[in-house]
N, C-alpha and C positions, 0 to 999 in steps of 0.2 A: 680270697683264694679263687673264687669263680672268675673274677676279672683277670687274674693271672692266666688261667686256663684259656679264656677267650682270646687274650693277647697272643698266646703261643699258637693257638689254632690259626689265628689271622696271619701270623708271620709265616707259618708253614704253608698256608694257602697262597700267600703272596709269592713265595718261592716256587710253588708248584705250577702256577699259571703260565709262566714262560715255557716251562717244559711241556705242559699240556698243549700249548699252541704248536710247538714243534711236532708233537705226536700227531696232532690233528693234520698238520701239513703233510706229514709223511703218509698218513693213512689216506688222505685225499689223493696223493700221487699214486698210491697203490691201487686205489679204486679206479683212477683214470687209466692206469696201465691195464687193469683187468677188463675195463670196458673196451679198450682198444683191441685186446686179444679175445674178447667175447668169452671170458672165463666166468661163467655164472656162479660157481661155488665161491670163488674169490670175491666177486662182487657182493654176494650176500654176507660173507665174513667181514668185509670192509664196512658195509653198512651197519652191521651190528656193533663193530668196534667204534665207529664214529658216533653212534647213539650213546654208547657207554661214556665216551669222552665228553660228549655234549652234556650229559647228565652230571658228570663230575664237575665240569666247568660251572654249571648253574649252581651246584651246591657250594662251590668255593666263592662265587660272587654274592651269594646270599648273606 
């Protein structure tokens, strides 16, 4: 039963990674735009969101 659960988690992770990459790309673009406009609050929000996405990606890769 445990092997079945691990397999399902792995499959979910494999499907999530491409979406996660798109989310990271979008957030990087948002950060770039905020830096161009010198919007400090959006810069901080983007950095926090990117850190969350990075941590999720690391969990999925493990």
